[in-house]
TORZA-618980 format. One record per atom (N, C-alpha, C, O): z negated, y negated, x; residue in one letter. Coordinates in steps of 0.2 Angstrom, whole numbers, plus 2048, in hexadecimal, padded with zeros to 3 digits. Each point is the difference from the previous one (the first is absolute). Layout:
<recs>
ZYXA...
</recs>
This chain:
<recs>
7F37657F8M7FD8037FAM7FF808801M804803803M7F67FF7FBK7FE807800K8048047FCK8027FE7FAK800808808Q8048057FCQ7FC8057FEQ7FC804804Q8047FE7F5F7FC8057FDF804806800F8038027FAF7FE80280BL805806800L7FC806801L7FC802804L8058037F7K7FE806800K805805803K8067FE7FFK7F8806805I805805803I8048047FBI7FC8047FDI80A7FB802G8038027FAG8008087FFG7FE8027FAG80380280BC8008077FFC7F98037FFC7FF8067FFC7FC7F6801L7F9802800L7FC7FD7FAL7FA8027FFL80A7FA7FDA7FC7FE7FAA7FE8057FBA8038057FFA7F77FA7FFL7FD8057FBL8038007F9L8037FB7FEL7FE80B7FFF8028007F9F7FD8067FDF7FD804803F8037FC7F6V7FC8057FDV8048067FFV8068007FFV7F7806803F8048067FFF8018027F9F7FC7FF7FCF80A803803N8028027F9N801807800N806803800N7F5801801V801807800V7FC8037FAV7FB7FD7FEV806809801I7FD8047FAI7FE807803I804804803I7F67FD7FCL7FD807802L8048057FBL7FF8007FAL80480580AS8038057FCS7FF807803S805804800S7F67FD803G7FE807803G802800807G8037FC803G7FC80A800C801801807C805805801C8018057FDC8037FA809L804805802L7FD806803L7FA7FF803L8088077FDP7FD806803P7FF7FF807P8057FD804P7F58057FFP7FF7FF807P806803805P8017FD805P8018097F8E805803804E8077FC802E804801804E7FD7F97F8A8057FC800A8007FD807A8057FD803A7F5803800F8007FC807F7FF805806F7FE7FE805F8038087FAE7FF805805E807803802E8048027FCE7FD7FE80BL806803802L7FF807802L7FB803801L80B8017FFE800807801E803801807E8037FB803E7FC80A801P803801806P8077FF801P8037FE805P8008047F5S8087FF800S8027F9800S8067FE801S7F57FD7FDD8027F9800D8007FD807D8037FB801D7FB809804C7FF7FD807C807800803C8048057FFC7FD7F6806Y806800804Y7FF805806Y7FB803801Y80B7FF802E800805806E7FB7FE805E7FD804803E8027F57FED7FC7FE806D7F97FE7FDD7FC7FD804D8028067F6E7F97FF7FDE7FD8067FFE802806800E7F77F9800T7FB8067FFT7FC7FF7F9T7FE7FA7FFT80280B7FDY7FC7FF7FAY7F9801802Y7FD805803Y7FF7F67FAV7F8800801V7FD8027F9V8007FC7FBV7FE80A805E7FD8037FAE7FB7FC7FCE8007FF7FAE7FB7FF80BE7FA7FC7FDE8027FA7FCE7FD7FE7FBE8087FF808E8037FA7FDE8068007FBE8027FC7FDE80180A803R8058027FCR8067FB801R8037FD7FBR7FE80180CT8067FC801T803802807T7FD804803T8087F87FFC804801806C7FE7FB805C8007FA7FFC800808807Y7FF7FB806Y805802805Y802806801Y8017F5803L804802806L7FC804804L7FA7FF802L809807801T7FC804804T7FE7FD807T7FB801802T8097FA800C7FE7FD806C7FB7FB7FFC7FC7FF805C8037FE7F5E7FA7FC7FFE7FA804800E7FA7FE802E8068087FBL7FA805800L7FE802807L7FA801802L80B800802E7FF802807E7FF7FA805E7FF801806E8027F97F7G7FF7FA805G8067FF805G7FF7FE805G8078057F9T806800805T8057FB7FET806800803T7FA7FD7F7C8057FB7FEC8027FB805C7FB7FD803C80B8027FEA8027FB805A7FF7F97FDA8007FF7FAA7FE7FC80BE8007F97FDE8067FD7FEE806803803E7FA7F97F9D8067FD7FDD8047FC806D7FD7FB803D8098077FFP8047FD805P8037F97FEP8037FC804P7FE8037F6G8037FA7FDG8028007F9G8058037FEG7F67FA7FEL8028007F9L8067FB7FEL8028017FBL8007FB80AL8067FC7FEL8068047FFL8047FF7FDL7FC807806G8058057FFG8008027F9G8068027FEG7F57FF7FFF7FF8027F9F8027FA7FBF8048017FCF7F97FA805F8027FA7FCF8067FD801F8047FD7FCF7FF80380AG8067FE802G8027F97FDG7FC7FB801G80A8047FCD8027FA7FED7FD7FE7F9D8017FA7FED7FA80A800F7FD7FE7FAF7FC7FA801F7FF7FC7FCF7FE80380AL7FC7FA802L8047FA7FFL7FD7FB800L809805801A8057FA7FFA8017FF7F9A8037FB7FFA7FB8097FCE8017FF7F9E7FA7FF7FCE8008017FAE7FB7FC809L7FA7FF7FDL8007FC7FAL7FC8007FBL8097FB805G8007FC7FAG8028037F9G7FF7FD7FBG80380A806D8028037FAD7F98047FDD8018027FAD7FA7FE809I7FA8037FEI7FD7FC7FAI7FF7FA801I7FE8097FAV7FD7FC7FBV7F9802800V7FE8067FFV7FD7F5802F7F9801800F7FD7FD7F9F8037FC7FDF7F7805802G7FC7FD7FBG8008047FAG8038057FFG7F87FA7FCI7FF8037FAI8057FE7FBI8017FA7FFI80380B7FFP8067FE7FBP7FD7FD7F9P7FA8027FFP80A7FA7FEE7FE7FE7FAE8008067FBE804804800E7F77FB7FBD7FF8057FBD800807803D8038057FDD7FA7FC808V7FF807804V7FD8057FBV7FB7FE7FDV808808803N7FD8057FBN7FE806805N804804802N7F67FC7FFV7FD805805V8008077FCV7FC8007FBV807805807L8018067FCL7FA805800L7FE8037FCL7FF7FD80AV7FA804801V7FC7FD806V8037FE805V7F68027FAT7FC7FE806T7FB806801T7FD8037FCT8027FE80BY7FC805802Y7FA7FD804Y8017FB803Y7F98087FDD7FB7FF804D801804807D803805800D7FB7F8805I801803807I7F9803802I7FB7FC801I80480A7FFK7FA803802K801806805K8048047FEK7F87FC807G802805805G8077FF803G803805802G7FF7F57FED8077FF802D8058037FCD806802803D7F97FF7F7R8058047FBR8007FC7FAR7FB7FD7FER80B8027FFP8007FD7F9P7FE8057FBP8028057FFP7F97F87FDV7FD8057FAV7FF7FB7FAV8017FA800V7FE80A7FBD7FE7FC7F9D8057FB7FED7FE7FA7FFD808808800P8057FC7FEP7FF7FC7F9P7FD8047FBP8047F6804V8007FC7FAV8077FE7FFV8037FC804V8008067F6E8077FF7FFE8017FA7FCE7FC7FE7FBE8097FE806G8037FB7FCG8058027FBG8008067FFG8047F67FEE8048027FBE8077FF803E8037FA801E80180B800P807800802P8047FC7FBP8008017FAP8057FB808L8047FC7FCL807802800L8057FC7FDL7FD809807S807802801S800808802S7FB802801S80B8017FED801807803D7FE800807D7FD805802D8057F6802I7FF801807I7F8800801I7FE804804I7FF7F77F9E7F8800801E7FD8077FDE7FB802803E8088017F8D7FD8067FED801805805D7FB804801D80B7FC802D801805806D7FB7FF806D7FE805803D8017F57FEI7FC7FE806I7F98027FEI7FC803805I8017FC7F6L7FA8027FEL7FE807800L7FB803802L80B8017FCA7FF8077FFA800804807A7FE805801A8057F7804D801803807D7FA7FF804D8007FC805D7FA8077FAS7FA7FF803S801802808S7FC7FE804S8088077FDA801802807A8027FB804A7FE7FF806A8077FD7F8S8037FA803S7FA7FB802S8017FC805S7FB8037F6H7FA7FB801H7FC802806H7FE7FC804H80180A7FDQ7FC803806Q8047FE806Q7FD7FE805Q80A8047FBK8047FF806K8007F8802K8007FF806K8007FD7F5M8007F9801M7FA7FE803M8007FB805M7FA8077F9W7FA7FE803W800803807W7FD7FD804W8058097FDN800803807N8047FB805N7FE800806N8077FD7F7E8047FC805E7FC7FA803E8007FF806E7FC7FE7F5F7FB7FB802F7FA803804F7FF7FD805F7FE8097F9A7FB803803A802802807A7FC800805A80A8027FCN802802807N8017FB805N800801806N8017F97F7I8017FA804I7FA7FD802I7FE7FE806I7FD8007F6I7FA7FD801I7FA805800I7FF8037FBI7FD7FD80BP7FB805800P7FB7FF7FBP7FF7FA7FEP7FE80B800A7FB8007FAA7FA7FB801A7FE7FC7FCA80080480BE7FA7FB801E8027F9800E7FB7FC800E80B803800N8027F97FFN8037FD7FAN8027FB7FFN7FD80A7FCR8027FE7F9R7FB8027FBR8018017FAR7F87FE808K7FB8027FBK8007FB7FAK7FD8027FBK8057F8806Q8007FB7FBQ8058027FAQ7FF7FD7FBQ806807807I8058027FBI7FD8067FCI800805802I7FE7F97F8T7FD8057FBT8048027FAT7FE8057FDT8077F8802Q8058027FBQ807800802Q8027FC805Q8028087F8Y807800802Y8048017F9Y7FE8047FCY8077F8803G8048007FAG808801801G8027FF806G8018027F5I807802800I8047FB7FBI7FD7FF7FAI8087FE808F8047FC7FBF807800802F802803805F8037FA7F7T8067FE803T8037FA7FCT7FE7FF7FAT8057FD80AD8047FA7FDD807801802D8047FA800D7FE80C801G807801801G802801807G7FC7FF804G80A8027FEE802802807E8017F9804E8027FB7FDE7FB806809E8017FA805E7FC7FA7FDE8037FA802E7F88067FBN7FC7FB7FFN7F9800804N800802805N7FA7FD7F7T7FA801804T7FE807802T8008047FBT7FF7FD80BM7FF807802M7F98027FFM7FE8067FEM7FD7F5803A7F9802800A7FC7F9800A8037FB802A7F78057FBY7FC7FA801Y7F8803800Y7FF8057FEY7FD7F6804V7F9801800V7FC7FB7FCV8037FA800V7F78077FEE7FC7FB7FCE7F9803800E7FF806800E7FC7F57FFP7F98027FFP8008047F9P8047FF7FCP7F7806804V7FF8047FAV7FD7FC7FBV7FA7FD801V8088027F9Q7FD7FD7FBQ7F98027FEQ7FF8067FFQ7FC7F6802G7F98027FEG7FD802806G7F9801800G80A801806A7FD802806A8047FD806A803803804A7FD7F67FCE8057FD804E7FF800808E8047FE803E7F78057FFT7FF802807T804806802T800802806T8038017F5E804806801E8077FE7FEE8017FB7FDE804809806W8077FF7FFW8048067FDW7FE806801W8077F87FCR8058067FER8077FE803R8027FA800R80280B801I806800802I8058037FBI7FE8057FEI8077F7800V8058037FBV807800803V8027FC803V80180A7FCM806801803M8068027FBM7FE8027FAM8087FC807D8068017FCD802807801D802801806D7FF8037F5A802807801A808800801A802804803A8017F77FAV808800801V8027FF807V805803802V7F77F8801D8027FE807D7FD804805D8017FF806D7FB8067F8A7FD804805A804804806A7FE801805A8088007F9E805804804E8027FB806E803803805E7FD7F77FAN8027FB806N7FB800805N7FB7FC800N805809805K7FA801804K7FF7FA805K7FA7FE801K80B7FE801K7FF7FB805K7FD7FA7FCK7FB7FD802K8078017F8E7FD7FB7FCE7F98027FEE7FC7FC800E80380A7FEQ7FA8027FEQ7FB800805Q7FA7FD7FFQ807805807R7FB800806R7FF7F9802R7FA7FE801R80B7FE7FFY7FF7F9802Y7FC7FC7FBY7FB7FD802Y8068057F7T7FC7FC7FBT7F9803800T7FB7FC7FFT80480A802L7F9803800L7FC7FD806L7FA7FF7FFL809800807I7FC7FD805I7FF7F87FEI7FA7FE801I80B7FF7FCH7FF7F97FEH7FA8007FBH7FB7FC801H8058087FAE7FB8007FBE7F9801802E7FB7FE7FEE805807807Y7F9802803Y7FE7FA804Y7FA7FF800Y80B7FD803G7FE7FA803G7FC7FB7FCG7FB7FC802G8068047F7H7FC7FC7FCH7F98027FFH7FB7FC800H80480B7FFV7FA803800V7FC7FF806V7FA7FE800V809802806L7FD800807L7FD7F8800L7FB800803L8097FC7FBT7FE7F9801T7FC7FC7FAT7FE7FB801T8028087FAL7FD7FD7FAL7FB8047FDL7FD7FF7FBL801807808N7FA8047FDN7FA7FC800N7FF7FB803N7FC8087FAN7FA7FC7FFN7FC7FE806N7FC7FC800N805808805Q7FD7FF807Q8037FA803Q7FD7FC804Q8098037FBQ8047FA802Q7FF7FA7FCQ7FF7FA802Q8028077F7V8007FB7FBV7FC8027FBV8038037FBV7F77FB804P7FC8027FAP8037FD7FAP8027FB7FFP7FE80A7FCF8047FF7FAF7FB7FB7FCF7FA8017FFF8097F97FFD7FD7FB7FCD8028017F8D8057FE7FED7F68067FFK8028027F9K8007F97FBK8048007FCK7F77FC806E8007FA7FCE8067FC801E8037FD7FBE80080280BA8067FC801A8068037FDA8047FC7FEA7FC80A800N8058047FDN8008007F9N8048047FCN7F77F9801S7FF8007F9S8047FB7FCS8028017FAS7FF7F9809D8057FB7FDD8027FB805D7FE800806D8077FC7F8D8037FC805D7FB7FA803D8017FF805D7FB7FF7F6A7FB7FB802A7FC802806A7FE7FD805A7FF8097FAA7FB803804A804802807A7FD7FF805A8098037FAY804801806Y8017FA804Y7FF800807Y8037FA7F6E8017FA804E7F97FE803E8007FD806E7FB8047F7A7F97FE802A7FF804806A7FD7FD805A80480A7FBA7FF804806A8047FE806A7FE800805A8087FF7F9F8057FE805F7FE7FA804F7FF7FF806F7FE7FB7F6D7FE7FA803D7FA801804D7FF7FD805D7FC8087F9A7FA801803A801805807A7FB800804A80A8037FCC801805806C8027FC806C8057FC800C7F7804806P8017FD806P805803804P8027FE806P8008087F8R805804804R8068017FCR8017FD7FBR803808806F8068027FCF7FE8037FAF7FC805800F8067F97FAF7FF8037FAF8068047FEF8057FD7FFF7FA80A800T8068047FFT8028017F9T8068027FFT7F67FC7FCG8018027F9G7FB8057FEG7FD8007FBG80280580AE7FA8057FEE7F97FC801E7FC8027FDE8047FA808G7FA7FD802G8017FC806G8057FF803G7F57FE800C8007FC806C7FF805806C7FB804801C80A7FC803A800804806A7FA7FF805A7FE7FB801A80080B801N7FA800805N8037FC806N806800802N7F57FD802Q8027FC806Q804805805Q8057FE803Q7F88087FES803804805S8068057FDS802804804S8007FA7F6S8058057FDS8077FF804S8017FB803S80380A7FCY807800803Y8047FA7FDY8037FC804Y7FD8037F5I8047FC7FDI7FE7F8801I8047FC801I7F5803800N7FE7FA802N8027FD807N8027FB800N7FD80A804A8037FE807A8077FF800A8037FC804A8018087F8F807800800F8027F97FDF8057FD802F7F88017F9F8017FA7FCF7FF7FA805F8047FC800F7F6804803D7FE7FA805D805800805D8027FA802D80180B801E805800805E8077FE7FEE8037FD804E7FF8067F7F8077FF7FEF8027FC7FAF8067FF7FFF7F58007FDW8027FC7F9W7FC7FA7FFW8037FC7FCW7F8802808A7FC7FA7FEA8057FA800A7FE7FB7FDA807805808D8047FA800D8067FF7FBD8027FB800D7FF80B7FDI8067FF7FBI7FE8027F9I8048007FCI7F6802803Y7FE8037F9Y8017FB7FBY8028027FAY7FD7F8807S8017FB7FBS8077FF7FES8017FD7FBS804805809E8078007FFE8028067FCE8068007FDE7F6805802L8028067FCL8027FE7F9L7FB7FD7FDL80A805800P8027FE7F9P7FB8027FBP7FE807800P7FE7F57FDE7FB8027FBE8038047FAE7FC8047FEE80A7FB801S8038047FAS802807802S8008047FBS8007FE80BQ802806802Q8078037FEQ8018057FFQ8037F67FFD8078017FED803803806D8007FE805D8048087FAP803803805P8057FC804P800801807P8047FB7F6D8047FC804D7FD7FB804D8027FE806D7F87FF7F7E7FC7FB804E7FD804806E8007FD806E7FE8097F9I7FD803806I805802805I7FE800806I8088027F8Y805801805Y8027FA804Y801800806Y7FF7FA7F7E8017FA803E7FA7FE805E8017FE806E7F98047F8F7FA7FF805F801805806F7FF7FE805F8038087F9Y802805806Y8057FE804Y7FF800807Y8067FD7F7E8067FD804E7FD7FB805E8037FF805E7F97FD7F8Q7FD7FA804Q7FC803806Q8007FC805Q7FD8097FAY7FB803805Y802807802Y7FC804800Y80A7FD800E803807801E7FD804806E7FF806800E8007F6806D7FD803806D7F98027FFD7FD802805D8007FC7F5R7F98027FFR7FF8077FDR7FA802800R80B8007FDF7FF8067FBF804806802F8067FF802F7F78077FEV804806801V8058027FBV804804801V7FB7F97F9S8058027FBS8007FA7FBS7FB7FC800S80A8037FCD7FF7FA7FBD7FB8017FBD7FD7FB7FED80180B800Y7FB8017FBY7F97FE803Y7FB7FE7FCY80480380BA7FA7FE803A7FE7F97FEA7FA7FE801A80B7FD7FEA7FF7F97FFA7FD7FF7F9A7FE7FA7FEA80180B7FET7FD7FF7F9T7F97FD800T7FF7FC7FCT7FD807808N7F97FD801N7FD804805N803804803N7F77F9800P7FD803805P7FE8087FFP801804805P7FE7FE7F5G7FE8077FFG806804801G800806803G8067F87FBE806804801E802800807E803804803E7FC7F6800D8027FF807D7FC805805D803803804D7F67FE7FBI7FC804804I8028077FFI800804804I8027FE7F5A8028077FFA807802803A800805803A8047F67FDE807801803E7FF800808E803805803E7F97F77FFS7FF800808S7FC806802S802803805S7FA8007F7W7FC806801W805806800W800804805W8057FC7F7T8058057FFT804800806T802806803T8007F4800H804800806H7FC802806H803803805H7F77FB7FBF7FB803805F800807801F800803805F8008007F5V800808800V806803802V801804804V8057F97F9I806803801I8047FF807I803804803I7FD7F57FFN8037FE805N7FD801807N7FA800800N8097FF805D7FD800807D7FD7F9801D8027FB7FCD7FA804808R7FC7FA801R8057FB802R804800805R7FD7FA7F8P8057FB801P7FE7FC807P7FA7FF802P80B7FF801S8007FD806S8017F8800S7FF7FC804S8048027F6G8017F97FFG7FA7FC7FFG7FB8037FFG8067F6800N7FA7FC7FFN8017FC7FAN7FD7FB7FFN8088077FCL8017FC7FAL7F98027FCL7FD804801L8027F77FAI7FA8027FCI8008067FCI7FB803800I80B7FF7FEK8008077FDK7FF806805K7FD8057FEK8047FA808D7FE804805D7F8800801D7FD805801D8017F57FFQ7F97FF801Q7FC8047FAQ7FA802801Q8097FD7F9K7FC8037FBK800808800K7FB8037FFK80A800804V7FF807802V7FC802805V7FC804800V8047F7805Q7FB801806Q7F97FF7FEQ7FB803803Q8047F97F8F7F97FF7FDF7FC8067FFF7FA801802F8098057FCF7FC8067FEF7FE804806F7FC804800F8087FA806Y7FE804806Y7F97FD803Y7FD803804Y8007F87F9D7FA7FD802D7FA8047FDD7FA7FF801D8088067FAY7FB8047FDY801807802Y8048037FDY7F7800807P801807803P8008057FAP804805800P7F87F97FBE8008057FAE8078007FDE8028067FDE8027F5803L8068007FCL805803805L8058037FDL7FB7FC809V804804805V7FF8077FFV805804800V7F57FE800A7FF8087FFA8038027F9A802806800A7FD7F67FBL8038027FAL807800800L8038057FDL8007F7806R8087FF801R802807803R8058037FER7F77FF808D802806803D8008067FBD804805800D7F77FB7FCK7FF8067FBK8068007FBK8038057FFK7FE7F57FFI8058007FAI807802803I8048037FDI7FE7FA809R806802803R801807802R8058037FFR7F6800803A800808801A8018037F9A804805800A7F97F97FBR8018037F9R8077FF7FER8038047FCR7FF7F6805L8077FE7FEL805805803L8058027FDL7FA7FF80AY804805803Y8008077FDY8058037FFY7F57FF800S7FF8077FDS8048007F9S8038057FES7FC7F57FEG8048007FAG807800800G8038037FCG8007FA809D807801801D803807801D8058017FDD7F7803805R802807801R8008047FAR8038057FFR7FA7F87FCR8008037F9R8077FF7FCR8018037FBR8027F8807D8067FE7FCD806804802D8067FF7FDD
</recs>
């Protein structure tokens, strides 16, 4: 039986935001006193950069595993996906690589009131993401939002922009932002969705996302992997990934997406997945495998989960991007 599975953390939903004016531009400008000792203030951009980055003398990352440490053994504790009844507190447009023109939602608690009022922290959270992913590799991300679902729940998620589905927005939890290991892992994972599901990889099918019947018809008509956003291009990363690693077991994936059933599926094929969450569906699997590709050393084993990480080394552009992200992660560590 064919399964009609939309990638959970990427399903579209209607924004519940209310226009309530703009924050002052100076809320997003740093002062020289905001810089760390190893940073230099750039007047033209009114922000801080590592001095060695400006001089081109930053050391290459000698081992991100030292930063992530035993965190990688606790991946089952990470919560991904769009929370139910998510309340996005503010959404920014990204212009000139900066968050601007905030559109505010309605705070529902004192904590949400405090988060919404702290515009400086919004900028710092965006900087965390912008410092990891080079600007030229995240042009599809045109919006940035802030929410919270409480401590140690969903750290961040991505989704197509409502009404402009070839563009994407990333939404981050303000409460969990101080957990740097989980934050950076999650941001790399979420960028993996944008990398593998953007419109150049998977053309967005607006009609298929209009109702269930249209979705099922589009699913049936797609001769390649149908991600939920649309029918993947023949040469897309996710289509190649699906053909190599999922074609033989996809029909066994629990259609209900019940967490207990998914975990049983994971246990059945444990040597195929870098984490239990990767077994959720092919979209989450490629995002998790991408994250391990970035963070870990190249695997030497021949299990299918090792082959999934090796998969990315077949694409020179992804190897080059990995190097850039790892160097940026190393620089970021020095800020903590």
